[in-house]
Every structure is written in structure tokens, then in C-alpha cells.
C-alpha positions in Angstrom: -44.2 -33.0 10.6 -43.0 -33.3 7.0 -44.8 -32.3 3.9 -44.6 -35.0 1.3 -41.2 -36.5 2.4 -39.6 -38.6 5.1 -38.1 -36.6 7.9 -35.1 -38.9 8.1 -34.3 -38.0 4.5 -33.4 -34.4 5.5 -29.7 -33.4 5.5 -29.6 -32.5 9.2 -31.8 -35.1 10.7 -30.7 -36.0 14.2 -29.0 -32.6 14.8 -30.3 -30.8 17.9 -30.1 -27.0 17.9 -30.8 -24.7 20.9 -31.7 -21.1 19.7 -31.4 -18.3 22.2 -31.5 -15.5 19.7 -34.2 -12.9 19.2 -35.4 -10.9 16.2 -33.4 -11.6 13.1 -29.8 -12.8 12.9 -29.8 -15.7 15.3 -33.4 -16.9 14.6 -32.8 -16.7 10.8 -29.8 -18.9 11.1 -31.7 -21.5 13.2 -34.6 -21.3 10.6 -32.2 -22.3 7.8 -30.9 -25.3 9.8 -34.5 -26.3 10.8 -35.6 -26.3 7.2 -33.1 -29.1 6.5 -34.2 -31.3 9.4 -32.4 -30.1 12.5 -34.5 -30.1 15.7 -34.7 -26.4 16.7 -35.6 -25.7 20.3 -36.3 -22.0 20.5 -36.0 -20.5 23.9 -38.3 -17.5 24.5 -39.1 -15.3 27.5 -42.3 -16.4 29.2 -45.4 -14.3 28.5 -43.8 -12.0 25.9 -41.7 -14.2 23.7 -39.5 -13.1 20.8 -40.1 -9.4 20.0 -40.4 -10.5 16.3 -43.9 -11.8 17.2 -45.0 -8.1 17.2 -43.0 -6.8 14.2 -44.7 -5.5 11.0 -48.1 -6.8 9.9 -50.0 -8.8 12.5 -52.7 -11.5 12.2 -54.6 -12.3 15.4 -51.9 -10.4 17.3 -48.9 -12.3 15.8 -46.5 -11.1 13.1 -46.8 -12.8 9.7 -43.0 -12.6 9.6 -42.9 -14.8 12.7 -44.6 -17.6 10.8 -41.8 -17.6 8.2 -38.9 -17.0 10.6 -40.0 -19.6 13.2 -41.3 -22.4 11.0 -40.0 -25.9 11.9 -39.2 -24.7 15.5 -40.3 -25.8 18.9 -41.2 -22.9 21.2 -40.0 -23.4 24.8 -40.6 -20.6 27.4 -37.8 -20.1 29.9 -36.8 -17.2 32.0 -33.0 -17.2 31.6 -32.6 -14.4 34.2 -33.4 -16.9 36.9 -31.0 -19.6 38.2 -33.7 -22.2 37.7 -34.2 -21.2 34.1 -30.4 -21.3 33.4 -30.2 -24.8 35.0 -32.8 -26.1 32.6 -31.0 -24.5 29.7 -27.8 -26.4 30.8 -29.7 -29.6 30.7 -30.8 -28.9 27.2 -27.3 -28.1 26.1 -25.8 -31.2 27.7 -26.7 -33.2 24.6 -27.2 -30.4 22.0 -25.1 -30.2 18.8 -25.4 -26.5 18.2 -26.2 -23.4 20.3 -27.0 -20.2 18.6 -27.1 -16.9 20.5 -27.1 -13.3 19.4 -26.9 -11.4 22.8 -24.5 -8.6 23.4 -21.0 -10.0 24.2 -20.7 -10.8 27.9 -24.3 -11.8 28.5 -23.6 -15.5 28.4 -20.6 -15.0 30.6 -22.7 -13.1 33.1 -24.9 -16.1 33.3 -21.9 -18.3 33.9 -22.3 -19.8 30.5 -19.0 -18.9 28.8 -17.8 -20.9 25.9 -15.2 -22.6 28.1 -17.9 -23.6 30.6 -20.2 -25.0 28.0 -17.4 -26.8 26.2 -16.6 -28.5 29.5 -20.2 -29.4 29.9 -20.6 -30.8 26.4 -17.3 -31.1 24.5 -19.1 -31.8 21.2 -21.2 -28.6 21.4 -20.8 -26.0 18.6 -21.5 -22.5 19.9 -22.5 -19.9 17.3 -22.3 -16.4 18.5 -23.6 -13.5 16.5 -23.1 -9.9 17.6 -22.7 -6.4 16.2 -18.9 -6.2 16.5 -17.8 -9.7 17.5 -16.6 -11.2 20.8 -13.3 -9.3 20.9 -12.0 -5.8 20.0 -12.5 -2.3 21.3 -16.1 -2.1 20.1 -17.3 -5.5 21.4 -19.5 -4.0 24.2 -21.3 -1.6 21.9 -24.9 -2.4 21.0 -25.1 -3.3 17.3 -28.0 -3.8 15.0 -28.0 -4.6 11.3 -28.2 -1.0 10.3 -25.0 -0.2 12.1 -23.2 -3.3 10.6 -24.3 -2.2 7.1 -22.8 1.2 7.8 -19.5 0.1 9.3 -19.1 -2.7 6.8 -19.1 -0.2 3.9 -22.5 -1.0 2.3 -24.5 2.1 3.4 -21.9 4.5 2.0 -22.2 3.0 -1.4 -26.1 2.8 -1.4 -28.1 5.5 -3.0 -27.5 8.4 -5.4 -24.5 10.7 -5.3 -25.2 13.8 -3.3 -28.1 12.3 -1.4 -28.4 10.6 2.0 -27.4 6.9 2.0 -30.4 4.5 1.7 -31.1 1.0 3.0 -31.9 -1.7 0.6 -35.4 -2.3 2.1 -34.6 -5.4 4.1 -32.4 -6.2 7.1 -29.5 -7.4 4.8 -26.8 -7.1 7.5 -28.6 -9.5 9.8 -29.4 -12.0 7.1 -25.8 -12.0 5.8 -24.7 -12.7 9.3 -27.1 -15.6 9.5 -25.7 -17.1 6.4 -22.2 -16.9 7.7 -23.4 -18.4 11.0 -24.9 -21.4 9.2 -21.7 -21.8 7.0 -19.7 -21.8 10.2 -22.0 -24.3 11.9 -21.9 -26.7 9.0 -18.1 -26.4 8.7 -17.8 -27.2 12.4 -20.2 -30.1 12.1 -18.2 -31.5 9.2 -14.9 -31.2 11.1 -16.4 -32.9 14.1 -17.8 -35.7 12.0 -14.8 -36.2 9.7 -12.0 -35.9 12.2 -13.6 -37.0 15.5 -13.0 -33.5 16.8 -14.7 -31.6 19.5 -17.1 -28.7 19.0 -15.8 -25.2 18.5 -16.9 -21.6 18.9 -18.0 -19.5 15.9 -17.7 -15.7 16.2 -19.9 -13.8 13.7 -20.0 -10.0 13.6 -22.6 -8.1 11.7 -20.2 -5.6 10.3 -17.8 -8.3 9.2 -20.6 -10.2 7.4 -21.3 -7.1 5.4 -17.6 -6.3 4.9 -17.1 -9.8 3.4 -19.4 -8.8 0.5 -17.6 -5.7 -0.5 -15.7 -7.1 -3.5 -12.6 -5.2 -4.5 -13.2 -2.2 -2.2 -10.0 -2.7 -0.1 -7.5 -3.6 -2.8 -8.6 -0.7 -5.0 -8.1 1.7 -2.1 -4.8 0.2 -1.1 -3.3 0.1 -4.6 -4.8 3.2 -6.2 -6.1 5.3 -3.2 -9.5 4.9 -4.9 -12.6 5.4 -2.7 -15.7 3.9 -4.3 -18.6 6.3 -4.2 -22.4 5.8 -4.4 -23.5 5.4 -8.0 -27.3 5.1 -8.1 -28.4 2.3 -10.4 -25.1 1.9 -12.2 -22.3 -0.5 -11.3 -19.0 1.5 -11.4 -16.2 0.1 -13.5 -18.5 -2.4 -15.4 -20.4 -1.2 -18.5 -23.0 -1.1 -19.7 -25.2 -2.2 -16.9 -27.9 0.1 -15.5 -31.6 0.9 -15.2 -33.1 2.6 -18.2 -36.4 4.5 -18.6 -39.0 3.1 -21.0 -41.7 4.7 -23.2 -44.4 3.6 -20.8 -42.8 5.2 -17.7 -41.1 2.1 -16.3 -37.6 0.9 -15.9 -35.7 -1.9 -17.6 -32.5 -3.4 -16.1 -30.0 -4.3 -18.8 -26.7 -6.2 -18.2 -24.8 -5.6 -21.4 -21.3 -5.8 -20.0 -20.1 -9.1 -21.5 -18.1 -8.5 -24.6 -20.2 -10.6 -27.0 -23.4 -9.5 -25.2 -22.4 -5.8 -25.7 -22.1 -6.3 -29.5 -25.5 -8.0 -29.7 -27.1 -5.2 -27.7 -25.6 -2.5 -29.9 -26.8 -4.3 -33.0 -30.3 -4.6 -31.5 -30.5 -0.9 -30.8 -29.1 0.1 -34.2 -25.7 1.2 -32.9 -23.2 -1.1 -34.6 -20.9 1.9 -34.8 -20.4 1.5 -31.1 -20.5 -2.3 -31.1 -17.8 -2.5 -33.7 -15.6 0.2 -32.1 -12.2 -1.3 -31.0 -12.0 0.8 -27.8 -15.4 -0.7 -26.7 -14.4 -4.3 -27.4 -13.6 -5.0 -23.7 -15.0 -3.8 -20.4 -12.0 -1.6 -19.5 -12.6 0.6 -22.5 -16.4 0.7 -22.1 -16.1 1.6 -18.4 -14.3 4.8 -19.4 -17.2 6.0 -21.4 -20.1 4.4 -19.6 -22.2 7.6 -19.7 -22.0 7.7 -23.5 -23.1 4.0 -23.8 -25.9 4.5 -21.2 -27.2 7.5 -23.2 -27.3 5.5 -26.4 -29.2 2.6 -24.7 -31.7 4.9 -23.1 -32.3 6.7 -26.3 -33.5 3.3 -27.6 -35.5 2.2 -24.5 -37.4 5.5 -24.4 -38.9 4.7 -27.8 -40.4 1.4 -26.7 -42.6 -0.1 -24.0 -41.2 -2.4 -21.3 -42.8 -5.6 -22.6 -41.5 -5.1 -26.1 -38.0 -4.2 -24.8 -37.9 -7.4 -22.7 -39.0 -9.6 -25.6 -36.4 -8.1 -28.0 -33.6 -8.3 -25.4 -34.4 -11.9 -24.5 -34.5 -12.9 -28.2 -31.1 -11.2 -28.7 -29.6 -13.0 -25.7 -29.0 -9.9 -23.6 -29.7 -10.3 -19.9 -32.6 -8.0 -19.0 -35.4 -7.7 -16.4 -37.4 -5.1 -14.4 -37.8 -4.4 -10.7 -40.4 -6.9 -9.4 -42.9 -5.9 -6.7 -44.1 -8.7 -4.4 -47.3 -8.8 -6.6 -45.1 -9.6 -9.6 -43.3 -12.3 -7.6 -46.4 -14.1 -6.5 -47.9 -14.0 -10.1 -44.7 -15.0 -11.9 -44.9 -18.3 -13.7 -41.2 -19.1 -13.2 -41.5 -18.7 -9.4 -44.5 -21.0 -9.6 -42.8 -23.6 -11.8 -39.9 -23.8 -9.3 -42.3 -24.0 -6.3 -40.7 -21.0 -4.7 -43.9 -20.1 -2.9 -45.7 -22.5 -0.6 -48.8 -22.4 1.5 -49.1 -23.1 5.2 -52.0 -22.9 7.6 -52.0 -20.3 10.4 -53.1 -21.3 13.9 -56.5 -19.7 12.9 -56.8 -22.1 10.0 -56.3 -19.4 7.4 -53.9 -20.3 4.5 -50.8 -18.2 4.2 -48.4 -18.0 1.3 -44.7 -18.1 2.3 -41.3 -18.3 0.6 -40.1 -21.9 0.0 -36.8 -23.4 1.1 -33.4 -22.7 -0.3 -31.1 -24.1 -1.5 -32.7 -27.0 -3.5 -31.1 -30.4 -2.8 -31.9 -33.3 -5.1 -31.7 -36.1 -2.5 -32.2 -34.4 0.9 -34.4 -31.4 0.2 -35.5 -29.0 2.9 -39.1 -28.8 4.0 -41.7 -26.6 5.8 -43.4 -28.3 8.7 -45.9 -25.5 9.2 -46.2 -22.0 10.5 -44.4 -20.6 13.5 -45.4 -22.1 16.9 -47.6 -20.5 19.5 -45.6 -19.2 22.4 -44.6 -22.0 24.7 -46.3 -24.6 22.5 -43.6 -27.2 23.1 -42.4 -26.4 26.6 -44.0 -29.5 28.2 -42.8 -31.8 25.4 -39.2 -30.6 25.5 -38.8 -30.4 29.3 -40.4 -33.8 29.7 -37.8 -35.2 27.3 -35.0 -34.1 29.7 -36.6 -35.6 32.8 -38.5 -32.7 34.2 -41.8 -34.2 35.5 -45.3 -32.8 35.4 -45.3 -31.6 39.0 -42.0 -29.8 38.6 -43.2 -28.2 35.4 -46.4 -27.0 37.2 -44.2 -25.4 39.9 -42.0 -23.8 37.3 -45.1 -22.4 35.5 -46.6 -21.0 38.7 -43.2 -19.3 39.5 -43.1 -17.7 36.1 -39.9 -19.5 35.1 -41.6 -21.3 32.1 
């Protein structure tokens, strides 16, 4: 069901995706595809479903996170540990465009569903595989969650304050980055298939590599200079001035004054033209050498003013500035509201629920939210009927616990 638009106008209308993933990485990738019109058939274990249904805050026994992660999906219960369940899955895959799975490597092979077998079954199928360490290499068989990918990818070492334990950023960023790479890979493969009449291909996404891909100049700096980047708290090493600064009313303001012209305007605003007009601070390389001095000068000014006044002055001066938003700030913010970044869906109970909107924003084929996440097995009969499994057979499968 669409909200205010024609389903056929979505970018991925007609694309069929079978999702075997659980928790975050695989399901988040499928969610993104579903928001732009792909039909998402989510396979869940009978009776228990995806563990995400019980994660974090629950409403009537179901996670509120579930209603975001699984929107626009069809829930089909299927016991893949049984031959009958796997045979039904093969029928679903026979005409699918994309398969997404995030099991430990070897699981699909143990079910006799290797890439080679599935490619033979459906040559146009695109198989997206997300795992901790990838499908090859000496670590492939290790269990891997986002926290481990963030550590091995280099992010955790840089997170936090020097001399203190590494911290996480507060969300499962390793999983989410892997989901984005998975979607990019799927779209690239779809385009190649469409433009060149090619067959499907297998996409191998590793959690640690998805994090590693975000690590900017980490490797070349180490290779060329032997430099190992260290945690730096709220600063951005080698780029100055940019930091979090205390204010008179006990808050923090984030200021990005690292552009050459921006730096001069910032120094003029805080009454430090002596720094703004100093030749050695004209460009970033010079400023980075004395970032501490510049930060001290900026904080000496911010500590004399309240956050609201600081933001008003910085915006007027054309200096990028902000403050750390809580979720309450996000929901109340007029810019979020003006860009329709928060929508409302109805829970199965009938209660309204605010949820994040769809990204990115497309002018002609925008994404959409069809509703909250489905009840466990809500679409089993519909989907199985569509591949020729009649009512009597479905009754037998249900009695046997296979669906």
C-alpha cells in the first residue's frame, strides 16, 4: 500500500527480493530496497521470528525498532532447517531478482544452496551475502557482529578520548554501513544485468571491510609516514579549527572553522583578528600545527556566551556551527519538519508511531512507507499461494511446524 503515490512510480517496482537475514545488516539492506518499491519477502523462523522483534523497547510484545526495520516487507514463516522449508525457498528464488542473506559463511552451502547452485537455478539472481569477515580468507568461519567489524576496521581504536577505553558511537554503525554497501552492490548488479543483458552475480560484503572503507587517509598516512592515528576526543586531527567548545550555560557548541575564509570570519567574530590575519594560519596545514592554541582562543570566547547567542552570531557570520541534538531536539526541530523527515504510521494496535522518513529523496520516483512492520507470518498464505502451494498443502505445512 502506498501513501499518496502510485506504487508503479517507485524506482524498484517489479523487483522481487527474498530476505533471509536477521537482526540488522541484511534486514536493513532489504528495508532500503523496499522503501523504493521492491517487493520484500522476509523469511522468518516459525513461532519466534526475527530476534529483532524482541530488541530494545517493546510495545505489545514487539520492538518499536521492528516497525522501522521491517516496514514495506511481507513476513513469511519458513523453517529452513527442514528439507520441505528449503524446497519452498527454492521455489521463491526461482523467479527472484535479489537474495539477501547474512548467515555465517557455509550455512547456505550446508543447505545445498551455494551461489553456484542458485545461479544454476536462476541465472538472473543477484545474491547479496553479508558476513563478519567475508566469504573467503582465514577468518571467514569466525562469528562476527558489528562491534567486531568496527574494531577490526579501525573505527573503535579512533573512538573516544586518549587514555580511556574505546567507545562505540551509540548505534550499530558497522552493520548499517555494510547494509549500504550491500544495497550499492545490488543496484550495481541490477544495472549491469539490465544494461548488458548479463546474468546475476554474487556480492560479498564483510562488516570489517565496510568500516575500513570509511577510514579516509589512515592507510596512506601509515605507509608514507609511519603515522598511526590516535583517538582525539571531539577534535578532528590534522584539520583545524574544528571541535566542541563549552558555553556559558554549560552546553557545547560544535564549530567547523577549518575553511580558510571561514577561519578569518570566525577570528574576526571572536575579536582575534591577530590570529585571523597571521600568515602561518592562512591555510589548514599551518593551523593544524597549533590547533590547541586556536581551540583555546575559541573556547575563551564561547565560555562568555550562551549557546543560543553563539549559534546566532556564528550563523550570521557564515561559520558552520551546531550542537549535539538529542532525539527530543530532532523531533521538535522545524527543519526536520519542513523536509518531512519524520512520518507517522499506525501500529497493529492502532496507536500512531513517529518513524524516520525515507532517504535519499528522489524527485520523480520517491520512496515510501507502506506501514509498520508486519505481524509474524502475516503474508505466508499470500506468498506461498502465489507460487502454487494450495490451501491443503499449507495446512499440512502449518501443522508440521514448517510454516
